[in-house]
Each structure stands twice: as structure tokens, then as C-alpha cells.
Phi, psi and omega in degrees: 000148177300138175282162173242134176242117181252125182243127164295164182255289184296124178081350180251290174283336180234166175273136174068188180267170182229343191297313183294320177297321179293317178300320177296321179296327181279310192246351181098152185296320182298318181296320181289318179296320180296313180296320180295321179295319180295327184259006188309310180299319180293322180293323177295318178294319181297324180297330180273315186283322183065206175055218183294332177298315178295319180298314182292321180292320177298319179295322177296322176298315180298318181294324179290324186268324192254344182303127179094352179288135178297130185295323179295318177296318179304314181286329175296313178297323179301317180295317180292319182295318180304314182296313183290321182293316180295324180297328184255350190229003181294141174267110188300326183290326178281324175299321177298323178295318177300315179297326177297316178298317179299319179297332177280350184088012178289156174271137188241133177234135171263122186237111191217149173278353179284163183298139180298338183305327176245337177295322178298319178291318178300318179298319177299317181293334178269002182057037176281159181274339183208147171240113181246109189209177182286124178263146180244142184290140176240132182278180184296339179269005178081024179241150179290145171264340185092348179276156175292148164258098192092209183256169172291128189277071177220165176058231182298328180295328178299308184288328178298312183287327176296314178297321178299314178298319179299318179296312181295335181265007180071031183248016175303133180089355178292148174292130185250125169257138178226134183239127180207176184224355187214176182297337176294344180258358189301314182294323179295318179292323178295326182281347185277157172290323175228106175264133186237125180270113176248018178293148182291339182276351177055234184288356178262355182270178182292339182258026187297341180281352182258148178292157178265183180302321184287353180251000183225163173079211191298331183246002187246210189277337184245124182236000000 
């Protein structure tokens, strides 16, 4: 059966994060700075606590910055942002691994907690088979509310939605490779047959129990 390769986006396929830059592209720097200042204590706590605290704080940031934004404009900016962000932030070694999977005929999914508005475009540009990312609610007037449509696509939600896509695509039982860089990817890597740590901290990071790129794949221990 065809293998599945699931890649996180921020910090895995790309360097650093993308959400704040995207919010600035949509709503302007002042709006993002104002919302960040209002939420500063909660954001500091969320960075330590993680889990549902981080999910809820991120949603509060989105409601402050994005509520009332026209959905068509949001997706237009998303398409433009995906192209510019990928041009400046792709990690070539991880992109080569993705291309290796494609060359083998594996099915590829981009699985990210970032907004689908640009992750979907990035996945298309990478010729991935699926974009699994955080969806945002749109009201009856075609404007964003800032709330999630469903859950924030991190942690357990990542593997839940990935498994759902695999089932819907007739890929139940496929060998799963998962690539990530942070604790938000931990459950996805644990659930995979081959979990790969591409974090910059290596053995000092949260994914230190997983092998790196040089220990898996075409040049490593797992082929």
C-alpha cells in the first residue's frame, strides 16, 4: 500500500512561525500589536502551559484582529502571503524529503495549526495531496468572526484530522511518516510508524526521542 507522509508547516517545512506575519498582512501591524498588547499576559501563560490554554488564547487573538474582515479578501491575502512566505522561508533539506516522498509515489499531507487560507495554497504549490489546517468561521454576511470552525489544528486535533483524511481517502492501514519540530506535533509523531524530528534544537527539544532527517529516509536507517 502507498505510504503517507505528513508534514507540519511552521518550523518544519519553513523557518520560524508565520501566523503573526500573516495577521499583519491581513489587518495591518498596528492592529496586531494592539491585540498582542491586550493579550500579553495570557500569551505568556499560553506559551508555558500549551494545550487548551494556547488554543483559546490564539482564538482570542484571531477574534481581536480578524473579526469583520471580508472572507474573500482574507483568502486573497492568504494566496499572496503563501507565495512570498515560501519564497523566503522554505527549509531546503525538508523540501527535498517531501520531494523524495513524492518521487516514491507516497501521498503527502500538510498538517498545520496555521490558517488554511494560506496553508491550502502552500500545499498546492508543494503538490501535496491534502492541506489539513485551522479553519476560521465565516458569518452569513461573508465576514470572518475570528472564531475557529472546528478546533485549532494542533496536538490531538492534528492526528485526528489526519486519520480522518486517510480514512476518507482509502488509506487506512497505510504506513505513516510524520515530520514535526515542536510539542504541537508530538502526538502526530507518536502515532506515526516513522516520526521524524526536524526541530532546530535536536536532542534538546521536545521531540528528542525521535530520529532526525539524517537517520531516516533515503540516506538513513529507514527506507
